C-alpha positions as CSV (number, residue, x, y, z in Angstrom):
1,M,-0.1,0.0,-0.1
2,L,2.9,2.5,0.6
3,I,4.4,1.9,-2.7
4,V,0.9,2.7,-4.3
5,G,0.7,5.9,-2.3
6,V,4.0,7.1,-3.5
7,L,3.2,6.3,-7.0
8,L,-0.2,8.3,-6.7
9,H,1.6,11.3,-5.0
10,S,4.3,11.4,-7.8
11,F,1.7,11.2,-10.5
12,R,-0.4,13.9,-8.9
13,T,2.6,16.1,-8.6
14,F,3.7,15.5,-12.3
15,L,0.3,16.0,-13.7
16,K,-1.3,18.8,-11.8
17,Q,-0.3,21.3,-14.4
18,T,-2.0,19.3,-17.3
19,D,-5.4,18.8,-18.4
20,I,-5.2,15.1,-18.2
21,L,-5.1,15.1,-14.4
22,M,-8.7,13.8,-14.0
23,R,-8.1,10.8,-16.3
24,F,-5.0,9.6,-14.7
25,T,-6.5,10.1,-11.2
26,S,-9.4,8.0,-12.1
27,L,-7.2,5.2,-13.6
28,L,-4.8,5.3,-10.4
29,F,-7.9,5.0,-8.2
30,L,-9.0,2.0,-10.0
31,L,-5.6,0.4,-9.5
32,L,-5.5,1.3,-5.9
33,S,-8.9,-0.3,-5.3
34,A,-7.7,-3.4,-7.0
35,F,-4.4,-3.5,-5.3
36,P,-5.5,-5.1,-2.1
37,A,-7.1,-8.1,-4.1
38,V,-3.8,-8.7,-5.6
39,L,-2.0,-8.7,-2.5
40,L,-4.5,-11.1,-1.0
41,A,-5.0,-13.4,-4.0
42,Q,-3.6,-16.8,-3.9
43,A,-1.7,-18.3,-7.0
44,D,-3.6,-21.0,-8.8
45,R,-2.2,-24.6,-8.9
46,W,-0.6,-24.0,-12.3
47,Q,1.4,-26.7,-14.1
48,Q,4.5,-26.5,-16.4
49,R,4.2,-28.3,-19.9
50,A,7.0,-30.2,-21.6
51,N,6.6,-31.6,-25.0
52,Y,9.4,-34.0,-26.2
53,Q,10.4,-34.8,-29.9
54,M,13.3,-37.4,-29.7
55,N,15.4,-39.3,-32.2
56,I,17.3,-42.2,-30.9
57,D,19.9,-44.3,-32.8
58,V,20.9,-47.5,-31.0
59,D,24.1,-49.3,-31.4
60,A,22.9,-52.6,-29.9
61,A,26.4,-54.3,-30.2
62,K,27.9,-51.6,-28.0
63,N,24.9,-51.2,-25.6
64,Q,25.0,-47.4,-26.6
65,Y,22.9,-45.0,-28.2
66,R,22.9,-41.4,-29.6
67,G,20.1,-39.0,-28.9
68,S,18.8,-35.7,-30.1
69,M,15.8,-33.8,-28.6
70,K,13.7,-30.8,-29.3
71,L,11.8,-29.9,-26.2
72,D,9.1,-27.3,-26.0
73,Y,8.8,-26.0,-22.5
74,T,5.8,-23.8,-21.2
75,N,6.5,-21.9,-18.1
76,N,2.9,-21.5,-16.7
77,S,4.3,-20.4,-13.4
78,P,4.4,-16.7,-12.4
79,D,8.2,-16.9,-12.0
80,V,10.9,-16.0,-14.3
81,L,13.2,-19.0,-14.5
82,D,16.9,-18.3,-14.7
83,K,17.9,-21.9,-14.5
84,A,16.7,-25.3,-15.4
85,F,17.6,-29.0,-14.4
86,F,17.5,-32.3,-16.2
87,H,17.7,-35.7,-14.8
88,L,20.6,-37.9,-16.1
89,Y,19.5,-41.2,-14.5
90,F,22.0,-43.5,-16.1
91,N,24.9,-41.7,-14.5
92,A,23.9,-43.5,-11.0
93,F,25.3,-46.7,-12.4
94,K,29.0,-45.9,-11.8
95,P,31.3,-46.8,-8.9
96,G,31.1,-44.1,-6.4
97,S,27.8,-42.6,-7.3
98,M,25.3,-41.5,-4.8
99,M,23.2,-44.8,-5.5
100,D,26.3,-46.8,-5.2
101,V,27.5,-45.4,-1.7
102,R,24.0,-45.2,-0.3
103,S,23.4,-48.8,-1.2
104,R,26.7,-49.9,0.4
105,T,26.2,-48.0,3.7
106,I,22.5,-48.3,4.5
107,A,21.9,-50.9,7.2
108,D,19.6,-53.2,4.9
109,A,20.7,-52.8,1.4
110,D,18.3,-53.9,-1.4
111,P,20.0,-57.1,-2.6
112,R,19.3,-56.2,-6.2
113,V,21.9,-53.5,-5.8
114,G,24.1,-54.1,-2.8
115,S,27.7,-53.5,-3.8
116,R,27.0,-54.4,-7.5
117,I,27.6,-50.9,-8.9
118,S,30.9,-50.5,-7.2
119,K,32.1,-53.6,-9.1
120,L,31.0,-52.6,-12.7
121,K,33.5,-52.7,-15.4
122,P,33.8,-49.6,-17.7
123,D,31.8,-51.2,-20.3
124,E,29.1,-52.2,-17.9
125,T,28.6,-48.8,-16.3
126,G,25.9,-46.4,-17.3
127,W,26.3,-42.9,-18.5
128,I,24.9,-39.9,-20.3
129,R,27.0,-37.2,-21.8
130,V,25.4,-34.1,-23.2
131,S,27.3,-32.6,-26.2
132,S,25.1,-29.8,-27.0
133,L,22.2,-27.6,-25.4
134,K,20.6,-24.6,-26.8
135,I,17.4,-22.6,-25.9
136,N,15.7,-20.8,-28.7
137,G,18.7,-21.5,-30.9
138,K,21.2,-19.9,-28.5
139,P,23.8,-22.1,-26.7
140,V,23.4,-22.0,-22.8
141,P,26.1,-23.1,-20.2
142,Y,25.5,-26.3,-18.3
143,L,27.1,-28.4,-15.8
144,E,26.9,-32.1,-15.4
145,N,26.6,-32.9,-11.6
146,E,26.4,-36.7,-11.6
147,T,22.6,-37.5,-12.1
148,I,21.5,-33.8,-12.6
149,L,22.4,-31.5,-15.4
150,E,22.4,-28.0,-14.1
151,V,21.6,-25.4,-16.8
152,D,22.4,-21.7,-16.4
153,L,19.7,-19.6,-18.1
154,S,20.8,-16.2,-16.6
155,G,21.5,-15.0,-20.1
156,S,18.2,-16.4,-21.6
157,P,15.7,-16.5,-18.7
158,I,12.2,-18.1,-19.4
159,A,9.6,-15.5,-18.7
160,A,6.3,-16.4,-17.0
161,G,3.7,-17.6,-19.4
162,S,6.3,-18.2,-22.2
163,T,7.3,-21.2,-24.2
164,V,10.8,-21.9,-25.0
165,T,12.5,-24.5,-27.0
166,F,15.3,-26.7,-25.7
167,E,17.5,-28.4,-28.2
168,M,19.9,-31.2,-26.9
169,E,22.2,-33.8,-28.2
170,W,23.7,-36.5,-26.1
171,D,25.3,-39.9,-26.1
172,A,24.8,-42.7,-23.7
173,Q,25.7,-46.1,-22.4
174,V,23.2,-48.6,-21.2
175,P,24.2,-50.0,-17.8
176,L,24.3,-53.7,-16.9
177,Q,20.7,-54.4,-15.5
178,I,20.9,-53.6,-11.9
179,R,18.1,-51.5,-10.8
180,R,14.8,-50.8,-13.0
181,S,16.8,-50.0,-16.3
182,G,19.8,-51.7,-18.1
183,R,21.0,-54.3,-20.4
184,D,21.1,-58.0,-20.2
185,S,18.7,-58.8,-17.4
186,K,19.0,-62.1,-15.5
187,E,16.0,-63.4,-17.6
188,G,18.0,-62.4,-20.7
189,I,16.2,-59.2,-21.9
190,E,18.5,-57.2,-23.8
191,L,17.4,-53.6,-23.3
192,S,15.1,-52.4,-20.4
193,M,15.0,-48.6,-21.3
194,T,13.6,-46.8,-18.4
195,Q,15.0,-43.5,-17.0
196,W,17.0,-43.6,-20.2
197,Y,16.9,-39.9,-21.5
198,P,17.7,-36.3,-20.2
199,K,14.4,-35.8,-18.4
200,L,13.3,-32.3,-17.6
201,C,13.0,-31.9,-13.8
202,E,9.8,-30.6,-12.5
203,Y,9.1,-27.0,-11.4
204,D,5.9,-26.4,-9.2
205,Y,4.6,-24.4,-6.5
206,Q,7.3,-25.6,-4.1
207,G,10.1,-24.6,-6.8
208,W,12.5,-27.1,-8.7
209,H,12.8,-30.7,-7.7
210,A,16.3,-31.6,-8.9
211,N,16.4,-34.9,-6.8
212,P,19.4,-36.9,-7.5
213,Y,18.8,-40.5,-8.4
214,V,19.7,-42.4,-5.1
215,A,17.3,-45.1,-4.9
216,R,13.7,-44.8,-5.7
217,E,10.9,-42.3,-6.5
218,F,10.1,-40.0,-9.3
219,Y,8.4,-36.8,-10.5
220,G,7.9,-35.6,-13.8
221,V,6.3,-32.7,-16.1
222,W,3.2,-33.3,-18.0
223,G,3.5,-33.2,-21.7
224,D,3.5,-35.2,-25.2
225,F,6.1,-37.6,-26.3
226,D,7.1,-38.1,-30.0
227,V,10.0,-40.7,-30.2
228,K,11.7,-42.3,-33.0
229,I,14.0,-45.3,-32.2
230,A,16.2,-46.7,-34.9
231,I,17.5,-50.1,-33.9
232,D,18.7,-53.2,-35.6
233,R,15.8,-54.7,-37.6
234,N,15.7,-58.1,-35.8
235,Y,14.7,-56.3,-32.5
236,V,11.1,-56.1,-31.3
237,V,10.5,-52.9,-29.4
238,A,7.7,-52.5,-26.7
239,A,6.9,-49.2,-25.3
240,G,4.4,-47.1,-23.4
241,G,2.9,-45.4,-26.5
242,Y,1.1,-45.7,-29.7
243,L,3.1,-47.0,-32.7
244,Q,2.7,-44.6,-35.7
245,N,4.3,-46.8,-38.4
246,P,2.9,-50.5,-37.9
247,G,2.9,-50.9,-41.6
248,Q,6.7,-50.5,-41.7
249,I,7.1,-52.5,-38.6
250,G,4.9,-55.6,-38.2
251,Y,6.0,-57.9,-35.4
252,G,2.5,-58.1,-34.0
253,Y,1.7,-54.3,-34.3
254,E,-0.1,-54.7,-37.6
255,T,-3.9,-55.1,-37.8
256,P,-5.7,-57.7,-39.7
257,G,-5.4,-57.1,-43.5
258,M,-2.7,-54.7,-43.1
259,T,0.3,-55.0,-45.5
260,V,3.7,-54.9,-43.9
261,N,6.2,-53.2,-46.2
262,R,9.5,-52.8,-44.2
263,P,12.0,-50.2,-45.6
264,A,15.4,-51.4,-46.6
265,G,18.5,-51.1,-44.4
266,E,20.1,-52.6,-41.4
267,K,18.0,-50.7,-39.0
268,L,14.2,-50.1,-38.7
269,T,12.7,-46.9,-37.0
270,W,10.0,-47.4,-34.7
271,H,7.8,-44.2,-34.2
272,F,5.8,-43.8,-30.8
273,K,3.6,-40.9,-29.6
274,T,2.2,-40.7,-26.2
275,P,0.0,-37.9,-25.2
276,N,-0.3,-36.3,-21.7
277,V,2.1,-38.1,-19.6
278,H,5.2,-37.5,-17.6
279,D,7.6,-40.1,-18.8
280,F,8.2,-42.6,-21.7
281,A,9.7,-46.1,-21.3
282,W,10.4,-48.9,-23.7
283,A,12.2,-52.1,-24.1
284,A,13.7,-54.1,-27.0
285,D,14.8,-57.7,-27.5
286,P,15.1,-60.1,-30.5
287,D,13.1,-62.7,-29.0
288,Y,10.0,-60.8,-27.8
289,T,6.6,-62.6,-28.6
290,Q,3.6,-60.2,-28.5
291,S,0.0,-61.1,-27.9
292,V,-2.8,-58.5,-28.1
293,L,-6.2,-58.3,-26.4
294,K,-8.9,-55.7,-26.9
295,A,-10.2,-55.3,-23.4
296,D,-13.8,-54.9,-22.3
297,D,-13.3,-51.2,-21.8
298,G,-12.2,-50.7,-25.5
299,S,-8.7,-50.3,-25.0
300,I,-5.6,-52.5,-26.3
301,M,-3.6,-54.6,-23.9
302,R,-0.3,-55.7,-25.3
303,F,1.9,-58.5,-23.5
304,F,5.5,-59.0,-24.5
305,W,7.6,-61.9,-23.2
306,Q,10.3,-64.4,-24.4
307,K,8.6,-67.5,-25.5
308,G,9.7,-71.0,-24.8
309,K,11.5,-70.1,-21.5
310,G,9.1,-72.2,-19.4
311,Y,6.4,-69.6,-18.5
312,D,4.5,-69.4,-21.6
313,E,1.2,-70.9,-19.9
314,A,1.3,-68.1,-17.2
315,W,1.6,-65.5,-19.8
316,S,-1.0,-66.8,-22.1
317,Q,-3.5,-66.9,-19.1
318,L,-2.6,-63.3,-17.9
319,P,-4.6,-61.4,-20.6
320,A,-7.9,-62.8,-19.3
321,V,-6.9,-61.9,-15.6
322,M,-5.9,-58.5,-16.6
323,N,-9.0,-57.8,-18.6
324,R,-11.2,-58.6,-15.6
325,A,-8.8,-56.7,-13.4
326,R,-9.1,-53.6,-15.6
327,T,-12.9,-53.5,-15.3
328,I,-12.8,-53.7,-11.6
329,M,-10.3,-50.9,-11.5
330,N,-12.4,-48.7,-13.7
331,E,-15.4,-49.3,-11.4
332,H,-13.8,-48.4,-8.2
333,F,-11.0,-46.0,-9.0
334,G,-12.0,-44.1,-12.1
335,K,-11.8,-44.9,-15.9
336,Y,-8.5,-45.6,-17.4
337,P,-8.2,-42.6,-19.8
338,H,-5.6,-44.1,-22.4
339,N,-6.3,-46.5,-25.3
340,E,-3.4,-48.9,-24.9
341,Y,-1.3,-50.5,-22.1
342,A,1.7,-52.8,-22.5
343,F,2.8,-55.5,-20.1
344,I,6.5,-56.1,-20.9
345,Q,9.0,-58.6,-19.6
346,G,12.1,-56.7,-18.4
347,G,13.6,-54.9,-15.5
348,D,14.4,-56.4,-12.2
349,G,10.9,-57.0,-10.6
350,G,8.1,-54.6,-11.3
351,M,8.1,-50.9,-12.2
352,E,5.5,-48.7,-13.6
353,Y,5.6,-46.2,-16.5
354,P,2.8,-44.4,-18.4
355,L,1.0,-47.0,-20.5
356,A,3.4,-49.7,-19.7
357,T,5.1,-51.7,-17.0
358,L,8.3,-53.8,-16.9
359,I,8.0,-56.9,-15.0
360,T,10.0,-60.0,-14.6
361,G,8.5,-62.9,-16.5
362,D,9.5,-66.1,-14.9
363,R,6.5,-66.5,-12.4
364,P,3.5,-68.6,-11.9
365,L,0.2,-67.0,-12.8
366,N,-0.8,-65.7,-9.5
367,S,2.6,-64.1,-8.9
368,L,2.6,-62.7,-12.5
369,A,-0.9,-61.4,-12.1
370,G,0.0,-59.8,-8.7
371,V,2.7,-57.8,-10.0
372,A,0.9,-56.8,-13.1
373,I,-2.1,-55.6,-11.2
374,H,0.1,-53.8,-8.8
375,E,2.0,-52.0,-11.6
376,Q,-0.9,-51.2,-13.7
377,L,-2.7,-49.7,-10.7
378,H,0.1,-47.1,-10.7
379,S,-1.6,-45.8,-13.9
380,W,-4.2,-44.4,-11.4
381,Y,-1.8,-43.6,-8.5
382,Q,1.1,-41.9,-10.3
383,M,0.6,-41.9,-13.9
384,I,-2.6,-40.1,-13.8
385,L,-2.6,-38.7,-10.3
386,G,1.1,-37.6,-10.5
387,T,1.9,-37.0,-7.0
388,N,5.5,-36.1,-6.2
389,E,6.7,-39.6,-5.2
390,S,9.8,-38.4,-3.5
391,L,7.7,-36.6,-1.0
392,Y,4.5,-38.6,-1.0
393,A,5.7,-42.1,-1.8
394,W,2.9,-43.5,0.4
395,M,0.4,-41.8,-1.8
396,D,1.7,-43.6,-4.7
397,E,2.8,-47.0,-3.4
398,G,0.2,-47.1,-0.4
399,F,-2.9,-46.1,-2.5
400,T,-1.7,-48.7,-5.1
401,S,-1.3,-51.5,-2.5
402,Y,-4.8,-50.5,-1.2
403,A,-6.3,-50.8,-4.6
404,E,-4.3,-54.0,-5.3
405,T,-5.9,-55.6,-2.3
406,I,-9.4,-54.8,-3.5
407,V,-8.8,-56.1,-7.1
408,E,-7.0,-59.3,-6.2
409,N,-9.5,-60.2,-3.6
410,E,-12.3,-59.7,-6.1
411,L,-10.4,-61.9,-8.6
412,A,-10.0,-64.6,-6.0
413,R,-13.8,-64.5,-5.3
414,E,-14.4,-65.1,-9.1
415,G,-11.9,-67.8,-9.1
416,L,-9.5,-66.2,-11.5
417,L,-6.5,-66.7,-9.3
418,P,-6.1,-70.4,-9.1
419,G,-5.9,-71.8,-5.5
420,R,-6.5,-68.5,-3.9
421,E,-9.7,-68.0,-1.8
422,P,-11.2,-64.7,-1.2
423,D,-10.3,-63.1,2.2
424,P,-13.1,-61.8,4.4
425,Y,-10.6,-59.6,6.0
426,P,-8.3,-58.8,3.1
427,F,-6.4,-55.8,4.8
428,E,-5.6,-57.9,7.9
429,G,-2.0,-58.4,6.7
430,N,-1.4,-54.8,6.1
431,Y,-2.4,-54.1,9.7
432,A,-0.3,-56.8,11.1
433,T,2.8,-55.5,9.1
434,Y,2.1,-51.8,10.2
435,F,2.0,-53.2,13.9
436,R,5.4,-54.9,13.4
437,L,6.8,-51.7,12.1
438,V,5.6,-49.7,15.1
439,A,6.9,-52.5,17.5
440,S,10.4,-52.4,15.8
441,G,11.2,-48.8,16.9
442,K,12.3,-48.1,13.3
443,E,9.3,-46.2,12.2
444,E,9.7,-42.8,10.5
445,P,7.0,-40.2,9.7
446,L,5.3,-40.5,6.3
447,T,6.7,-37.0,5.7
448,T,10.3,-38.4,5.3
449,H,11.7,-38.0,1.9
450,A,11.6,-41.4,0.0
451,D,15.4,-41.4,-0.2
452,H,16.2,-40.3,3.3
453,F,14.5,-43.2,5.3
454,N,17.2,-44.7,7.6
455,T,16.3,-48.4,6.4
456,N,14.6,-49.8,3.5
457,F,12.6,-51.8,6.1
458,A,11.0,-48.4,7.3
459,Y,10.6,-47.1,3.9
460,S,8.9,-50.0,2.4
461,I,6.4,-50.5,5.3
462,A,5.4,-47.0,5.7
463,S,5.0,-46.4,1.9
464,Y,3.4,-49.6,0.7
465,V,1.5,-50.7,4.0
466,K,0.8,-47.5,6.1
467,G,-0.3,-45.7,3.1
468,A,-2.7,-48.6,2.5
469,V,-3.9,-48.6,6.1
470,F,-4.4,-44.7,5.8
471,L,-7.1,-45.3,3.2
472,H,-8.7,-48.4,4.8
473,Q,-8.8,-46.7,8.2
474,L,-10.3,-43.4,6.5
475,E,-13.1,-45.7,5.4
476,Y,-13.8,-46.4,9.0
477,V,-13.6,-42.7,10.0
478,I,-16.1,-41.5,7.3
479,G,-18.1,-44.4,6.4
480,K,-17.7,-46.7,3.2
481,P,-20.4,-45.0,0.9
482,A,-18.5,-41.5,1.3
483,F,-15.2,-43.2,1.0
484,D,-16.1,-44.8,-2.1
485,R,-17.5,-41.6,-3.6
486,G,-14.3,-40.0,-2.4
487,L,-11.9,-42.3,-4.4
488,L,-13.7,-41.6,-7.6
489,S,-14.0,-37.8,-6.7
490,Y,-10.3,-37.7,-5.9
491,F,-9.6,-39.2,-9.4
492,N,-11.9,-37.1,-11.5
493,T,-10.7,-33.9,-9.5
494,W,-7.0,-34.3,-9.8
495,K,-6.3,-36.6,-12.8
496,F,-3.5,-35.3,-15.1
497,K,-2.4,-33.1,-12.0
498,H,-0.1,-33.1,-9.2
499,P,-2.1,-33.7,-5.9
500,N,-0.6,-33.5,-2.5
501,V,-1.9,-34.9,0.7
502,N,-4.0,-31.7,1.3
503,D,-5.6,-32.1,-1.9
504,C,-6.6,-35.6,-1.2
505,I,-8.2,-35.1,2.1
506,R,-10.0,-32.0,1.1
507,V,-11.8,-34.4,-1.4
508,F,-12.7,-36.7,1.3
509,E,-13.8,-33.9,3.5
510,K,-16.1,-32.5,0.9
511,E,-17.6,-36.0,0.1
512,S,-18.3,-36.7,4.0
513,G,-18.9,-33.4,5.3
514,L,-16.4,-33.9,8.0
515,E,-13.3,-32.2,9.0
516,L,-10.3,-34.5,8.6
517,D,-7.1,-32.4,9.1
518,W,-6.7,-34.2,12.4
519,Y,-6.5,-37.5,10.7
520,K,-3.9,-36.3,8.1
521,E,-1.8,-34.6,10.6
522,D,-1.6,-37.4,13.1
523,W,-1.2,-40.2,10.7
524,V,1.1,-38.5,8.2
525,N,3.2,-35.9,10.3
526,T,3.8,-37.8,13.5
527,L,4.4,-41.4,14.7
528,N,1.4,-41.2,17.1
529,T,-0.4,-44.5,17.2
530,V,-4.0,-45.6,18.0
531,D,-4.5,-47.5,21.2
532,Y,-7.8,-47.7,23.0
533,G,-9.0,-50.2,25.7
534,I,-11.9,-51.2,27.8
535,K,-10.6,-50.1,31.3
536,S,-13.6,-51.3,33.3
537,V,-17.1,-52.5,33.1
538,E,-19.2,-51.9,36.1
539,T,-22.9,-51.6,37.4
540,G,-24.0,-48.1,36.7
541,E,-26.8,-46.1,38.2
542,G,-30.3,-47.5,38.1
543,K,-30.5,-50.4,35.4
544,S,-27.5,-49.2,33.4
545,T,-23.9,-50.5,33.0
546,R,-20.9,-48.0,33.1
547,V,-18.2,-48.5,30.7
548,V,-14.8,-46.6,30.9
549,I,-12.7,-46.6,27.6
550,E,-9.1,-45.6,28.1
551,R,-7.0,-43.9,25.4
552,A,-3.3,-45.3,25.8
553,G,-2.3,-44.0,22.3
554,R,-1.6,-40.4,21.4
555,M,-3.9,-40.4,18.4
556,G,-7.6,-40.0,18.8
557,M,-10.1,-41.8,16.8
558,P,-14.0,-42.0,16.7
559,L,-15.1,-45.2,18.3
560,D,-17.5,-47.9,17.2
561,I,-18.3,-50.0,20.2
562,L,-20.4,-53.1,19.7
563,V,-22.5,-54.7,22.6
564,T,-23.4,-58.1,22.4
565,Y,-26.1,-59.3,24.9
566,N,-26.8,-62.6,26.5
567,N,-29.6,-63.4,24.1
568,G,-27.4,-62.8,21.1
569,D,-28.8,-59.3,20.3
570,Q,-26.2,-56.7,19.4
571,E,-26.3,-53.0,19.5
572,M,-23.6,-50.5,18.3
573,F,-22.7,-47.6,20.3
574,Y,-20.9,-44.7,18.4
575,A,-18.8,-42.0,19.8
576,P,-17.6,-39.5,17.2
577,L,-14.2,-37.6,17.8
578,E,-15.0,-34.0,18.6
579,S,-12.3,-32.9,16.1
580,M,-14.5,-34.2,13.2
581,R,-17.2,-31.7,13.6
582,G,-19.9,-34.4,12.9
583,E,-20.2,-38.0,12.6
584,K,-20.2,-40.6,9.9
585,P,-23.7,-42.2,8.7
586,K,-24.9,-45.4,10.4
587,E,-23.4,-48.5,9.0
588,G,-25.1,-51.9,8.4
589,T,-28.4,-52.9,9.9
590,L,-27.7,-52.8,13.6
591,E,-29.3,-50.4,15.7
592,R,-27.0,-47.4,16.6
593,T,-26.9,-45.3,19.6
594,L,-25.0,-42.0,19.1
595,L,-23.1,-40.9,22.2
596,P,-21.6,-37.6,23.0
597,D,-18.4,-36.6,21.3
598,H,-15.0,-38.2,22.3
599,R,-12.2,-35.7,22.8
600,W,-8.5,-36.6,21.9
601,V,-7.3,-34.8,24.9
602,D,-9.3,-37.1,27.3
603,P,-7.4,-40.1,28.7
604,E,-10.7,-41.7,29.3
605,Y,-14.2,-41.8,28.0
606,V,-17.1,-42.9,29.9
607,F,-20.5,-43.8,28.7
608,E,-23.7,-46.0,29.9
609,I,-25.4,-48.8,28.4
610,P,-29.1,-48.6,29.3
611,S,-29.0,-52.3,30.4
612,K,-28.1,-54.2,33.4
613,M,-24.5,-55.6,33.4
614,K,-25.8,-59.2,34.1
615,K,-27.5,-59.2,30.5
616,I,-24.4,-58.1,28.7
617,A,-22.0,-60.9,27.4
618,R,-19.6,-58.9,25.4
619,I,-18.3,-55.4,24.5
620,E,-15.9,-54.8,21.7
621,I,-14.2,-51.6,20.2
622,D,-14.0,-51.4,16.6
623,P,-15.5,-54.9,15.6
624,S,-14.9,-54.2,11.8
625,G,-11.1,-54.2,12.5
626,R,-10.5,-51.1,10.3
627,M,-9.0,-49.0,13.1
628,A,-5.3,-49.5,13.4
629,D,-5.3,-50.1,17.1
630,V,-1.8,-51.3,18.0
631,N,-3.1,-53.3,21.0
632,R,-6.4,-55.0,20.1
633,D,-6.1,-57.4,23.0
634,S,-7.5,-54.6,25.3
635,N,-10.4,-53.8,22.8
636,I,-12.6,-56.6,23.9
637,W,-14.4,-57.2,27.3
638,E,-16.2,-60.5,27.9
639,K,-18.2,-61.7,30.9
640,K,-16.4,-64.3,32.8
């Protein structure tokens, strides 16, 4: 406001001798009246845009390739950018890299990595060497800092709201398969090309995210990919994208009646396009077999594996399972928005990418289906709901694990997973594993950066398991109907965006009408645990029974309390948490008595059952088992 006052005074002084004073005064007062709104306005959740055009020439004999890229980058932020960053993931696969050192010094190293990077020979390492970089045709200085390319744009800053064009050339060597990407996997896949190109780092409302490649998670800019891959003509290429020239390629990409006319030469150029994604992955092998299925939702599913290695039967049965799985996914979590998806044998386990996953192939059907289901569900929780995995790994892996449990249990119920029966309590294992983490003393808050956990044990359970429990317990808090609506609303509200935990919890607040920040803060930001117990049951006044509930844990929760009478009748008593500012609707058919609010600060909560104690057989806190109570033994009182 002081700046506006000075400007107004200066203009008045300058213009007071002129006949246009009134016009400028009116204009300035309009600006003045609008200025407080500018000061108080909050920035929209803008997103950057990066459209890639790449030409790749592969020297398969040397496990190397040469690349050129034209990248149109739109700065939708309100900021002027005087620097930029690119990921150079392959550079992690060198002795002495951050990934190497971290793996050798962490208490419980991933056995797939261990000390393997430190022992790589020169022709087994990975590297990306940028030889040229321009912006709008003008060379710009850059510095390779291990897995990050630092670009100095001080001489060519990117203005807010503008689009610029990066042009880059580079050479690369594909590392021996160790983690996710690489050559010559243990199953004999020649090229698993993931995290393989100079990928622009994301810039969002928190600034640049130039995370070095140390172990795990990723974050990318939404955009379109147009990729041409020239490789020896005996290779079959599988990718997360739409092949543009099937008539020149064949190898299972052609449609019935299509004539394949391969151009002459030692190499074929495979041309893929993928719209509205934040990464592009591919794999190549001379021995790939492809099967194709048109799924019930109208999309195309492609399956690539090496035939004749002993697992053809499992791969031939996989399409039917994944077709039904996709239908379940669409119903529960939102409609898959792309027209293709590829399941590709490769990598070192299972890893998700847009429109594709790389999974190891030597598995029986149930194992193969399990990893395929998990990785495809990442198309919802990361490829479409593009959270920053480094900061919110549990929103990626945990939500995927939750969805995987739902899908697999339904497939088991329908008999599509041989020998597996449906589980009446499918999340029981998740809760037991979370309790094991709590008891270990190694738990760290979910706010911990994915690469900074002290142990892989703590990271894995926090991200995969505690994240899944977050959702299942949330169903307990707000009720299943509101929760189911919330899952779909979350997808439809934030698809093709970068949601964080606040965005997620707000969706469930809107669907339930309840305040849920208390739940997010305790479960995500702290190590507080839920622990309620029945302290005493005694005769109350008149014909009532007095029940004392003890809160031993630091995290408050609403309480479902089931009372079973001697004659077998049951009644639910429900004590909302005061912080919720409301209560969940009645669940099931049992009569429910709404009790006064339960406050998280109270060490005890007392209520009365309007029945004599001698008529009561059993009292149980949380009979559905959805509350993550770390000591469930104290949740039950039974008449002796």
